[in-house]
PDB file of N, CA, C, O and CB in Angstrom:
ATOM      1  N   UNK A   1      74.537 124.594  52.415  1.00  0.00           N
ATOM      2  CA  UNK A   1      74.693 123.985  53.832  1.00  0.00           C
ATOM      3  C   UNK A   1      74.799 122.860  54.247  1.00  0.00           C
ATOM      4  O   UNK A   1      75.722 122.215  54.744  1.00  0.00           O
ATOM      5  CB  UNK A   1      73.943 124.197  54.477  1.00  0.00           C
ATOM      6  N   UNK A   2      73.092 122.537  53.847  1.00  0.00           N
ATOM      7  CA  UNK A   2      72.821 121.145  54.205  1.00  0.00           C
ATOM      8  C   UNK A   2      73.583 119.889  53.645  1.00  0.00           C
ATOM      9  O   UNK A   2      73.559 118.847  54.301  1.00  0.00           O
ATOM     10  CB  UNK A   2      71.538 120.963  53.894  1.00  0.00           C
ATOM     11  N   UNK A   3      74.048 119.937  52.823  1.00  0.00           N
ATOM     12  CA  UNK A   3      74.698 119.059  51.680  1.00  0.00           C
ATOM     13  C   UNK A   3      76.143 118.881  52.646  1.00  0.00           C
ATOM     14  O   UNK A   3      76.512 117.711  52.747  1.00  0.00           O
ATOM     15  CB  UNK A   3      74.899 119.984  49.836  1.00  0.00           C
ATOM     16  N   UNK A   4      76.896 119.792  53.279  1.00  0.00           N
ATOM     17  CA  UNK A   4      78.060 119.492  53.723  1.00  0.00           C
ATOM     18  C   UNK A   4      77.186 119.180  55.358  1.00  0.00           C
ATOM     19  O   UNK A   4      77.870 118.216  55.703  1.00  0.00           O
ATOM     20  CB  UNK A   4      79.399 120.825  53.456  1.00  0.00           C
ATOM     21  N   UNK A   5      76.629 119.283  55.994  1.00  0.00           N
ATOM     22  CA  UNK A   5      76.071 118.480  57.084  1.00  0.00           C
ATOM     23  C   UNK A   5      75.964 117.127  56.927  1.00  0.00           C
ATOM     24  O   UNK A   5      76.375 116.330  57.770  1.00  0.00           O
ATOM     25  CB  UNK A   5      74.879 118.874  57.398  1.00  0.00           C
ATOM     26  N   UNK A   6      75.352 116.766  55.730  1.00  0.00           N
ATOM     27  CA  UNK A   6      74.993 115.537  55.513  1.00  0.00           C
ATOM     28  C   UNK A   6      76.394 114.657  54.998  1.00  0.00           C
ATOM     29  O   UNK A   6      76.397 113.464  55.303  1.00  0.00           O
ATOM     30  CB  UNK A   6      73.775 115.599  54.482  1.00  0.00           C
ATOM     31  N   UNK A   7      77.458 115.134  54.312  1.00  0.00           N
ATOM     32  CA  UNK A   7      78.461 114.730  54.374  1.00  0.00           C
ATOM     33  C   UNK A   7      79.093 114.328  55.529  1.00  0.00           C
ATOM     34  O   UNK A   7      79.469 113.171  55.719  1.00  0.00           O
ATOM     35  CB  UNK A   7      78.947 115.371  53.871  1.00  0.00           C
ATOM     36  N   UNK A   8      79.254 115.430  56.473  1.00  0.00           N
ATOM     37  CA  UNK A   8      80.058 115.617  57.837  1.00  0.00           C
ATOM     38  C   UNK A   8      79.544 114.034  58.308  1.00  0.00           C
ATOM     39  O   UNK A   8      80.226 113.051  58.599  1.00  0.00           O
ATOM     40  CB  UNK A   8      79.483 117.209  59.042  1.00  0.00           C
ATOM     41  N   UNK A   9      78.148 114.204  58.260  1.00  0.00           N
ATOM     42  CA  UNK A   9      77.309 112.976  59.418  1.00  0.00           C
ATOM     43  C   UNK A   9      77.715 111.788  58.447  1.00  0.00           C
ATOM     44  O   UNK A   9      78.470 111.085  59.118  1.00  0.00           O
ATOM     45  CB  UNK A   9      75.116 113.120  59.729  1.00  0.00           C
ATOM     46  N   UNK A  10      77.622 111.423  57.619  1.00  0.00           N
ATOM     47  CA  UNK A  10      77.877 110.364  56.478  1.00  0.00           C
ATOM     48  C   UNK A  10      79.273 109.814  56.926  1.00  0.00           C
ATOM     49  O   UNK A  10      79.184 108.791  57.604  1.00  0.00           O
ATOM     50  CB  UNK A  10      77.908 111.054  54.808  1.00  0.00           C
ATOM     51  N   UNK A  11      80.710 110.329  56.665  1.00  0.00           N
ATOM     52  CA  UNK A  11      81.777 110.238  57.058  1.00  0.00           C
ATOM     53  C   UNK A  11      82.452 110.342  58.321  1.00  0.00           C
ATOM     54  O   UNK A  11      83.622 109.968  58.399  1.00  0.00           O
ATOM     55  CB  UNK A  11      82.109 110.761  56.499  1.00  0.00           C
ATOM     56  N   UNK A  12      81.831 110.820  59.345  1.00  0.00           N
ATOM     57  CA  UNK A  12      81.795 110.798  60.786  1.00  0.00           C
ATOM     58  C   UNK A  12      83.273 111.453  60.821  1.00  0.00           C
ATOM     59  O   UNK A  12      83.627 112.556  60.407  1.00  0.00           O
ATOM     60  CB  UNK A  12      81.526 109.189  61.581  1.00  0.00           C
ATOM     61  N   UNK A  13      84.053 110.394  61.466  1.00  0.00           N
ATOM     62  CA  UNK A  13      85.415 110.616  61.866  1.00  0.00           C
ATOM     63  C   UNK A  13      86.480 111.198  60.720  1.00  0.00           C
ATOM     64  O   UNK A  13      87.199 112.168  60.958  1.00  0.00           O
ATOM     65  CB  UNK A  13      85.896 109.270  62.388  1.00  0.00           C
ATOM     66  N   UNK A  14      86.491 110.537  59.540  1.00  0.00           N
ATOM     67  CA  UNK A  14      87.047 110.672  58.455  1.00  0.00           C
ATOM     68  C   UNK A  14      86.851 112.116  57.459  1.00  0.00           C
ATOM     69  O   UNK A  14      87.487 112.548  56.497  1.00  0.00           O
ATOM     70  CB  UNK A  14      86.634 109.522  57.894  1.00  0.00           C
ATOM     71  N   UNK A  15      85.580 112.629  58.251  1.00  0.00           N
ATOM     72  CA  UNK A  15      85.522 113.855  57.333  1.00  0.00           C
ATOM     73  C   UNK A  15      86.300 115.203  57.630  1.00  0.00           C
ATOM     74  O   UNK A  15      86.242 115.758  58.727  1.00  0.00           O
ATOM     75  CB  UNK A  15      84.135 114.228  57.252  1.00  0.00           C
ATOM     76  N   UNK A  16      87.188 115.779  56.331  1.00  0.00           N
ATOM     77  CA  UNK A  16      88.114 116.463  56.466  1.00  0.00           C
ATOM     78  C   UNK A  16      89.603 115.611  56.197  1.00  0.00           C
ATOM     79  O   UNK A  16      90.700 116.167  56.143  1.00  0.00           O
ATOM     80  CB  UNK A  16      87.875 117.052  57.741  1.00  0.00           C
ATOM     81  N   UNK A  17      89.462 114.733  56.106  1.00  0.00           N
ATOM     82  CA  UNK A  17      90.537 113.798  56.387  1.00  0.00           C
ATOM     83  C   UNK A  17      90.938 113.423  54.683  1.00  0.00           C
ATOM     84  O   UNK A  17      90.057 112.842  54.049  1.00  0.00           O
ATOM     85  CB  UNK A  17      89.940 112.338  57.484  1.00  0.00           C
ATOM     86  N   UNK A  18      92.284 113.761  53.948  1.00  0.00           N
ATOM     87  CA  UNK A  18      92.297 113.100  52.865  1.00  0.00           C
ATOM     88  C   UNK A  18      91.951 111.630  52.514  1.00  0.00           C
ATOM     89  O   UNK A  18      91.883 110.722  53.342  1.00  0.00           O
ATOM     90  CB  UNK A  18      93.284 113.299  52.585  1.00  0.00           C
ATOM     91  N   UNK A  19      91.784 111.536  51.445  1.00  0.00           N
ATOM     92  CA  UNK A  19      91.294 110.123  50.988  1.00  0.00           C
ATOM     93  C   UNK A  19      92.994 109.493  50.681  1.00  0.00           C
ATOM     94  O   UNK A  19      93.919 110.116  50.160  1.00  0.00           O
ATOM     95  CB  UNK A  19      90.012 110.202  49.315  1.00  0.00           C
ATOM     96  N   UNK A  20      92.997 108.239  51.138  1.00  0.00           N
ATOM     97  CA  UNK A  20      94.362 107.449  50.211  1.00  0.00           C
ATOM     98  C   UNK A  20      93.904 107.179  48.716  1.00  0.00           C
ATOM     99  O   UNK A  20      92.755 107.074  48.287  1.00  0.00           O
ATOM    100  CB  UNK A  20      94.841 105.710  50.919  1.00  0.00           C
ATOM    101  N   UNK A  21      94.980 107.105  48.112  1.00  0.00           N
ATOM    102  CA  UNK A  21      95.192 106.282  46.617  1.00  0.00           C
ATOM    103  C   UNK A  21      94.482 105.476  46.543  1.00  0.00           C
ATOM    104  O   UNK A  21      93.526 105.760  45.820  1.00  0.00           O
ATOM    105  CB  UNK A  21      96.362 105.623  46.248  1.00  0.00           C
ATOM    106  N   UNK A  22      94.458 104.411  47.012  1.00  0.00           N
ATOM    107  CA  UNK A  22      93.527 103.207  46.746  1.00  0.00           C
ATOM    108  C   UNK A  22      93.683 102.731  48.534  1.00  0.00           C
ATOM    109  O   UNK A  22      94.514 103.067  49.378  1.00  0.00           O
ATOM    110  CB  UNK A  22      94.242 101.836  45.261  1.00  0.00           C
ATOM    111  N   UNK A  23      92.398 101.754  48.612  1.00  0.00           N
ATOM    112  CA  UNK A  23      92.202 101.086  49.562  1.00  0.00           C
ATOM    113  C   UNK A  23      93.480 100.383  50.714  1.00  0.00           C
ATOM    114  O   UNK A  23      93.646 100.643  51.906  1.00  0.00           O
ATOM    115  CB  UNK A  23      91.458 100.246  48.901  1.00  0.00           C
ATOM    116  N   UNK A  24      94.229  99.448  49.833  1.00  0.00           N
ATOM    117  CA  UNK A  24      95.727  98.901  50.225  1.00  0.00           C
ATOM    118  C   UNK A  24      96.991  99.466  50.234  1.00  0.00           C
ATOM    119  O   UNK A  24      98.012  98.812  50.450  1.00  0.00           O
ATOM    120  CB  UNK A  24      96.025  98.003  49.545  1.00  0.00           C
ATOM    121  N   UNK A  25      96.958 101.045  49.934  1.00  0.00           N
ATOM    122  CA  UNK A  25      98.149 101.372  49.862  1.00  0.00           C
ATOM    123  C   UNK A  25      98.070 102.799  50.668  1.00  0.00           C
ATOM    124  O   UNK A  25      97.759 103.791  50.009  1.00  0.00           O
ATOM    125  CB  UNK A  25      98.654 101.341  48.381  1.00  0.00           C
ATOM    126  N   UNK A  26      98.304 102.919  51.882  1.00  0.00           N
ATOM    127  CA  UNK A  26      98.727 104.121  52.766  1.00  0.00           C
ATOM    128  C   UNK A  26      99.019 105.378  52.353  1.00  0.00           C
ATOM    129  O   UNK A  26      99.689 106.029  53.155  1.00  0.00           O
ATOM    130  CB  UNK A  26      99.748 103.871  53.387  1.00  0.00           C
ATOM    131  N   UNK A  27      98.750 105.857  51.450  1.00  0.00           N
ATOM    132  CA  UNK A  27      99.414 106.759  50.766  1.00  0.00           C
ATOM    133  C   UNK A  27      98.523 107.809  50.412  1.00  0.00           C
ATOM    134  O   UNK A  27      97.856 107.325  49.497  1.00  0.00           O
ATOM    135  CB  UNK A  27     100.041 106.210  49.695  1.00  0.00           C
ATOM    136  N   UNK A  28      98.058 109.190  50.652  1.00  0.00           N
ATOM    137  CA  UNK A  28      97.485 110.040  50.059  1.00  0.00           C
ATOM    138  C   UNK A  28      97.895 110.453  48.967  1.00  0.00           C
ATOM    139  O   UNK A  28      98.841 109.977  48.340  1.00  0.00           O
ATOM    140  CB  UNK A  28      97.338 110.806  50.653  1.00  0.00           C
ATOM    141  N   UNK A  29      97.053 111.592  48.573  1.00  0.00           N
ATOM    142  CA  UNK A  29      97.282 112.324  47.359  1.00  0.00           C
ATOM    143  C   UNK A  29      98.440 113.213  47.445  1.00  0.00           C
ATOM    144  O   UNK A  29      99.275 113.146  46.544  1.00  0.00           O
ATOM    145  CB  UNK A  29      96.120 113.089  46.999  1.00  0.00           C
ATOM    146  N   UNK A  30      98.572 113.890  48.238  1.00  0.00           N
ATOM    147  CA  UNK A  30      99.437 115.019  48.491  1.00  0.00           C
ATOM    148  C   UNK A  30     101.047 114.182  48.903  1.00  0.00           C
ATOM    149  O   UNK A  30     102.110 114.448  48.341  1.00  0.00           O
ATOM    150  CB  UNK A  30      98.664 116.084  49.893  1.00  0.00           C
ATOM    151  N   UNK A  31     100.880 113.214  49.933  1.00  0.00           N
ATOM    152  CA  UNK A  31     102.118 112.473  49.830  1.00  0.00           C
ATOM    153  C   UNK A  31     102.760 111.978  48.130  1.00  0.00           C
ATOM    154  O   UNK A  31     103.931 112.221  47.840  1.00  0.00           O
ATOM    155  CB  UNK A  31     101.771 111.132  50.771  1.00  0.00           C
ATOM    156  N   UNK A  32     101.844 111.304  47.169  1.00  0.00           N
ATOM    157  CA  UNK A  32     102.311 110.926  46.010  1.00  0.00           C
ATOM    158  C   UNK A  32     102.813 112.117  45.353  1.00  0.00           C
ATOM    159  O   UNK A  32     103.792 111.937  44.628  1.00  0.00           O
ATOM    160  CB  UNK A  32     101.356 110.228  45.272  1.00  0.00           C
ATOM    161  N   UNK A  33     102.337 113.347  45.452  1.00  0.00           N
ATOM    162  CA  UNK A  33     102.740 114.588  44.686  1.00  0.00           C
ATOM    163  C   UNK A  33     104.049 114.680  44.884  1.00  0.00           C
ATOM    164  O   UNK A  33     105.043 114.703  44.158  1.00  0.00           O
ATOM    165  CB  UNK A  33     102.077 115.874  45.071  1.00  0.00           C
ATOM    166  N   UNK A  34     103.776 114.742  46.357  1.00  0.00           N
ATOM    167  CA  UNK A  34     105.578 115.317  47.209  1.00  0.00           C
ATOM    168  C   UNK A  34     106.609 114.125  46.437  1.00  0.00           C
ATOM    169  O   UNK A  34     107.501 114.431  45.645  1.00  0.00           O
ATOM    170  CB  UNK A  34     105.712 114.964  49.709  1.00  0.00           C
ATOM    171  N   UNK A  35     106.387 113.194  46.713  1.00  0.00           N
ATOM    172  CA  UNK A  35     107.131 112.073  46.514  1.00  0.00           C
ATOM    173  C   UNK A  35     107.566 112.304  44.702  1.00  0.00           C
ATOM    174  O   UNK A  35     108.684 112.671  44.338  1.00  0.00           O
ATOM    175  CB  UNK A  35     106.107 110.578  46.997  1.00  0.00           C
ATOM    176  N   UNK A  36     106.757 112.088  44.039  1.00  0.00           N
ATOM    177  CA  UNK A  36     107.170 112.799  42.336  1.00  0.00           C
ATOM    178  C   UNK A  36     107.898 113.984  42.506  1.00  0.00           C
ATOM    179  O   UNK A  36     109.067 113.925  42.123  1.00  0.00           O
ATOM    180  CB  UNK A  36     105.766 113.326  41.293  1.00  0.00           C
ATOM    181  N   UNK A  37     107.571 114.881  42.907  1.00  0.00           N
ATOM    182  CA  UNK A  37     108.479 116.195  43.339  1.00  0.00           C
ATOM    183  C   UNK A  37     109.742 116.099  43.725  1.00  0.00           C
ATOM    184  O   UNK A  37     110.551 116.868  43.206  1.00  0.00           O
ATOM    185  CB  UNK A  37     107.993 116.879  44.395  1.00  0.00           C
ATOM    186  N   UNK A  38     110.163 115.194  44.657  1.00  0.00           N
ATOM    187  CA  UNK A  38     111.246 115.190  45.297  1.00  0.00           C
ATOM    188  C   UNK A  38     111.976 114.095  44.116  1.00  0.00           C
ATOM    189  O   UNK A  38     113.086 114.393  43.674  1.00  0.00           O
ATOM    190  CB  UNK A  38     111.055 114.762  46.989  1.00  0.00           C
ATOM    191  N   UNK A  39     111.347 112.942  43.688  1.00  0.00           N
ATOM    192  CA  UNK A  39     112.297 111.869  42.570  1.00  0.00           C
ATOM    193  C   UNK A  39     112.642 112.632  41.469  1.00  0.00           C
ATOM    194  O   UNK A  39     113.713 112.331  40.944  1.00  0.00           O
ATOM    195  CB  UNK A  39     111.465 110.462  41.891  1.00  0.00           C
ATOM    196  N   UNK A  40     111.725 113.952  40.766  1.00  0.00           N
ATOM    197  CA  UNK A  40     112.186 114.459  39.797  1.00  0.00           C
ATOM    198  C   UNK A  40     113.522 115.317  39.922  1.00  0.00           C
ATOM    199  O   UNK A  40     114.490 115.311  39.162  1.00  0.00           O
ATOM    200  CB  UNK A  40     111.204 115.072  39.343  1.00  0.00           C
ATOM    201  N   UNK A  41     113.291 116.155  41.237  1.00  0.00           N
ATOM    202  CA  UNK A  41     114.580 116.633  41.663  1.00  0.00           C
ATOM    203  C   UNK A  41     115.885 116.266  41.991  1.00  0.00           C
ATOM    204  O   UNK A  41     116.963 116.837  41.826  1.00  0.00           O
ATOM    205  CB  UNK A  41     114.423 117.024  42.366  1.00  0.00           C
ATOM    206  N   UNK A  42     115.425 114.698  42.722  1.00  0.00           N
ATOM    207  CA  UNK A  42     116.515 114.033  42.391  1.00  0.00           C
ATOM    208  C   UNK A  42     117.392 113.370  41.266  1.00  0.00           C
ATOM    209  O   UNK A  42     118.573 113.025  41.225  1.00  0.00           O
ATOM    210  CB  UNK A  42     116.352 113.467  42.892  1.00  0.00           C
ATOM    211  N   UNK A  43     116.095 113.319  40.150  1.00  0.00           N
ATOM    212  CA  UNK A  43     116.826 112.641  38.700  1.00  0.00           C
ATOM    213  C   UNK A  43     117.741 113.920  38.381  1.00  0.00           C
ATOM    214  O   UNK A  43     118.944 113.746  38.189  1.00  0.00           O
ATOM    215  CB  UNK A  43     115.540 112.202  37.144  1.00  0.00           C
ATOM    216  N   UNK A  44     117.216 115.121  38.326  1.00  0.00           N
ATOM    217  CA  UNK A  44     117.879 116.306  37.726  1.00  0.00           C
ATOM    218  C   UNK A  44     119.148 116.387  38.481  1.00  0.00           C
ATOM    219  O   UNK A  44     120.135 116.417  37.747  1.00  0.00           O
ATOM    220  CB  UNK A  44     117.020 117.670  37.822  1.00  0.00           C
ATOM    221  N   UNK A  45     119.366 116.427  39.639  1.00  0.00           N
ATOM    222  CA  UNK A  45     120.662 116.596  40.230  1.00  0.00           C
ATOM    223  C   UNK A  45     121.263 115.513  39.935  1.00  0.00           C
ATOM    224  O   UNK A  45     122.447 115.764  39.714  1.00  0.00           O
ATOM    225  CB  UNK A  45     120.731 116.848  41.602  1.00  0.00           C
ATOM    226  N   UNK A  46     120.935 114.021  39.780  1.00  0.00           N
ATOM    227  CA  UNK A  46     121.637 113.058  38.889  1.00  0.00           C
ATOM    228  C   UNK A  46     122.456 113.352  37.887  1.00  0.00           C
ATOM    229  O   UNK A  46     123.679 113.229  37.828  1.00  0.00           O
ATOM    230  CB  UNK A  46     120.879 112.367  38.346  1.00  0.00           C
ATOM    231  N   UNK A  47     121.474 113.867  36.873  1.00  0.00           N
ATOM    232  CA  UNK A  47     121.769 114.047  35.571  1.00  0.00           C
ATOM    233  C   UNK A  47     122.882 115.170  35.647  1.00  0.00           C
ATOM    234  O   UNK A  47     123.978 114.916  35.148  1.00  0.00           O
ATOM    235  CB  UNK A  47     120.474 114.400  34.714  1.00  0.00           C
ATOM    236  N   UNK A  48     122.651 116.449  36.268  1.00  0.00           N
ATOM    237  CA  UNK A  48     123.387 117.496  36.401  1.00  0.00           C
ATOM    238  C   UNK A  48     125.172 116.750  37.153  1.00  0.00           C
ATOM    239  O   UNK A  48     126.276 117.264  36.971  1.00  0.00           O
ATOM    240  CB  UNK A  48     122.323 118.678  37.479  1.00  0.00           C
ATOM    241  N   UNK A  49     124.936 115.729  37.796  1.00  0.00           N
ATOM    242  CA  UNK A  49     126.357 115.300  38.324  1.00  0.00           C
ATOM    243  C   UNK A  49     126.841 114.178  37.622  1.00  0.00           C
ATOM    244  O   UNK A  49     127.949 113.723  37.904  1.00  0.00           O
ATOM    245  CB  UNK A  49     126.381 114.933  39.811  1.00  0.00           C
ATOM    246  N   UNK A  50     126.154 113.689  36.757  1.00  0.00           N
ATOM    247  CA  UNK A  50     126.501 113.199  35.173  1.00  0.00           C
ATOM    248  C   UNK A  50     127.222 113.632  34.298  1.00  0.00           C
ATOM    249  O   UNK A  50     128.188 113.111  33.742  1.00  0.00           O
ATOM    250  CB  UNK A  50     125.658 113.174  34.453  1.00  0.00           C
ATOM    251  N   UNK A  51     126.722 114.669  34.158  1.00  0.00           N
ATOM    252  CA  UNK A  51     127.231 115.653  33.240  1.00  0.00           C
ATOM    253  C   UNK A  51     128.852 116.322  33.608  1.00  0.00           C
ATOM    254  O   UNK A  51     129.903 116.098  33.007  1.00  0.00           O
ATOM    255  CB  UNK A  51     126.076 116.827  33.250  1.00  0.00           C
ATOM    256  N   UNK A  52     128.604 117.235  34.849  1.00  0.00           N
ATOM    257  CA  UNK A  52     130.010 117.375  35.702  1.00  0.00           C
ATOM    258  C   UNK A  52     131.007 116.177  35.462  1.00  0.00           C
ATOM    259  O   UNK A  52     132.040 116.244  34.796  1.00  0.00           O
ATOM    260  CB  UNK A  52     129.694 117.410  37.379  1.00  0.00           C
ATOM    261  N   UNK A  53     130.623 115.308  35.979  1.00  0.00           N
ATOM    262  CA  UNK A  53     131.601 114.033  35.864  1.00  0.00           C
ATOM    263  C   UNK A  53     132.046 113.744  34.510  1.00  0.00           C
ATOM    264  O   UNK A  53     133.245 113.508  34.362  1.00  0.00           O
ATOM    265  CB  UNK A  53     130.929 112.724  36.364  1.00  0.00           C
ATOM    266  N   UNK A  54     131.315 113.725  33.546  1.00  0.00           N
ATOM    267  CA  UNK A  54     131.454 113.266  32.216  1.00  0.00           C
ATOM    268  C   UNK A  54     132.371 114.500  31.650  1.00  0.00           C
ATOM    269  O   UNK A  54     133.364 114.172  31.000  1.00  0.00           O
ATOM    270  CB  UNK A  54     129.929 113.003  31.421  1.00  0.00           C
ATOM    271  N   UNK A  55     132.100 115.970  31.857  1.00  0.00           N
ATOM    272  CA  UNK A  55     133.208 117.159  31.484  1.00  0.00           C
ATOM    273  C   UNK A  55     134.492 116.942  32.039  1.00  0.00           C
ATOM    274  O   UNK A  55     135.507 117.184  31.387  1.00  0.00           O
ATOM    275  CB  UNK A  55     132.805 118.589  32.001  1.00  0.00           C
ATOM    276  N   UNK A  56     134.529 116.421  33.412  1.00  0.00           N
ATOM    277  CA  UNK A  56     135.759 116.284  34.035  1.00  0.00           C
ATOM    278  C   UNK A  56     136.561 115.174  33.635  1.00  0.00           C
ATOM    279  O   UNK A  56     137.784 115.230  33.499  1.00  0.00           O
ATOM    280  CB  UNK A  56     135.589 116.228  35.337  1.00  0.00           C
ATOM    281  N   UNK A  57     135.792 114.077  33.433  1.00  0.00           N
ATOM    282  CA  UNK A  57     136.790 112.878  32.977  1.00  0.00           C
ATOM    283  C   UNK A  57     137.409 113.490  31.706  1.00  0.00           C
ATOM    284  O   UNK A  57     138.630 113.473  31.551  1.00  0.00           O
ATOM    285  CB  UNK A  57     135.972 111.290  32.618  1.00  0.00           C
ATOM    286  N   UNK A  58     136.270 114.230  30.458  1.00  0.00           N
ATOM    287  CA  UNK A  58     136.821 113.927  29.245  1.00  0.00           C
ATOM    288  C   UNK A  58     137.650 115.438  29.017  1.00  0.00           C
ATOM    289  O   UNK A  58     138.391 115.543  28.039  1.00  0.00           O
ATOM    290  CB  UNK A  58     135.577 113.450  28.048  1.00  0.00           C
ATOM    291  N   UNK A  59     137.557 116.074  29.544  1.00  0.00           N
ATOM    292  CA  UNK A  59     138.267 117.280  29.178  1.00  0.00           C
ATOM    293  C   UNK A  59     139.263 117.714  30.587  1.00  0.00           C
ATOM    294  O   UNK A  59     140.427 117.984  30.293  1.00  0.00           O
ATOM    295  CB  UNK A  59     137.049 118.526  28.729  1.00  0.00           C
ATOM    296  N   UNK A  60     139.048 117.765  31.466  1.00  0.00           N
ATOM    297  CA  UNK A  60     140.331 118.109  32.439  1.00  0.00           C
ATOM    298  C   UNK A  60     140.945 116.752  32.641  1.00  0.00           C
ATOM    299  O   UNK A  60     142.172 116.678  32.568  1.00  0.00           O
ATOM    300  CB  UNK A  60     139.917 118.841  34.020  1.00  0.00           C
ATOM    301  N   UNK A  61     140.402 115.915  32.830  1.00  0.00           N
ATOM    302  CA  UNK A  61     141.748 114.400  33.008  1.00  0.00           C
ATOM    303  C   UNK A  61     143.046 114.714  32.087  1.00  0.00           C
ATOM    304  O   UNK A  61     144.215 114.999  32.347  1.00  0.00           O
ATOM    305  CB  UNK A  61     141.029 112.514  32.215  1.00  0.00           C
ATOM    306  N   UNK A  62     142.270 114.522  30.833  1.00  0.00           N
ATOM    307  CA  UNK A  62     143.603 114.623  29.579  1.00  0.00           C
ATOM    308  C   UNK A  62     144.447 115.842  29.827  1.00  0.00           C
ATOM    309  O   UNK A  62     145.664 115.698  29.712  1.00  0.00           O
ATOM    310  CB  UNK A  62     142.999 114.831  27.833  1.00  0.00           C
ATOM    311  N   UNK A  63     143.956 117.061  30.162  1.00  0.00           N
ATOM    312  CA  UNK A  63     144.977 118.248  30.521  1.00  0.00           C
ATOM    313  C   UNK A  63     146.007 117.810  31.387  1.00  0.00           C
ATOM    314  O   UNK A  63     147.212 118.029  31.261  1.00  0.00           O
ATOM    315  CB  UNK A  63     144.308 119.459  31.230  1.00  0.00           C
ATOM    316  N   UNK A  64     145.197 116.914  32.641  1.00  0.00           N
ATOM    317  CA  UNK A  64     146.366 116.865  33.829  1.00  0.00           C
ATOM    318  C   UNK A  64     147.600 115.792  33.059  1.00  0.00           C
ATOM    319  O   UNK A  64     148.822 115.922  33.128  1.00  0.00           O
ATOM    320  CB  UNK A  64     145.598 116.038  35.617  1.00  0.00           C
ATOM    321  N   UNK A  65     146.791 114.697  32.310  1.00  0.00           N
ATOM    322  CA  UNK A  65     147.844 113.901  31.871  1.00  0.00           C
ATOM    323  C   UNK A  65     148.925 114.783  30.793  1.00  0.00           C
ATOM    324  O   UNK A  65     150.095 114.400  30.787  1.00  0.00           O
ATOM    325  CB  UNK A  65     147.132 112.586  31.161  1.00  0.00           C
ATOM    326  N   UNK A  66     148.660 115.593  30.168  1.00  0.00           N
ATOM    327  CA  UNK A  66     149.504 116.431  28.952  1.00  0.00           C
ATOM    328  C   UNK A  66     150.662 116.716  29.637  1.00  0.00           C
ATOM    329  O   UNK A  66     151.763 116.534  29.117  1.00  0.00           O
ATOM    330  CB  UNK A  66     148.819 117.911  28.316  1.00  0.00           C
ATOM    331  N   UNK A  67     150.491 117.250  31.022  1.00  0.00           N
ATOM    332  CA  UNK A  67     151.478 118.095  31.645  1.00  0.00           C
ATOM    333  C   UNK A  67     152.487 116.711  32.055  1.00  0.00           C
ATOM    334  O   UNK A  67     153.659 116.709  31.679  1.00  0.00           O
ATOM    335  CB  UNK A  67     150.789 119.194  33.070  1.00  0.00           C
ATOM    336  N   UNK A  68     152.082 115.880  32.627  1.00  0.00           N
ATOM    337  CA  UNK A  68     153.152 115.003  33.123  1.00  0.00           C
ATOM    338  C   UNK A  68     154.188 114.735  31.870  1.00  0.00           C
ATOM    339  O   UNK A  68     153.924 114.779  30.668  1.00  0.00           O
ATOM    340  CB  UNK A  68     152.483 113.569  33.720  1.00  0.00           C
ATOM    341  N   UNK A  69     155.489 114.435  32.530  1.00  0.00           N
ATOM    342  CA  UNK A  69     156.911 114.529  32.008  1.00  0.00           C
ATOM    343  C   UNK A  69     157.071 112.834  32.566  1.00  0.00           C
ATOM    344  O   UNK A  69     156.982 112.336  33.688  1.00  0.00           O
ATOM    345  CB  UNK A  69     158.117 116.011  32.823  1.00  0.00           C
ATOM    346  N   UNK A  70     157.351 112.242  31.185  1.00  0.00           N
ATOM    347  CA  UNK A  70     157.803 110.894  31.577  1.00  0.00           C
ATOM    348  C   UNK A  70     159.290 110.729  31.589  1.00  0.00           C
ATOM    349  O   UNK A  70     159.789 109.647  31.900  1.00  0.00           O
ATOM    350  CB  UNK A  70     157.228 109.881  30.668  1.00  0.00           C
TER     351      UNK A  70
END
């Protein structure tokens, strides 16, 4: 318990606050993890959308062209 009190006295107002990744970047570790999670989710949504568009253009599009009578 004594070490915690000394740490609290030495840190002052910053005690219990999460440290930034680096001194010049005002982003905490939790915020960085959330960014990685959101960007990964967005990337997977983009991949699924790209595959869906490719299937539509590759297979569904020619079917509609085949039905047209010239």
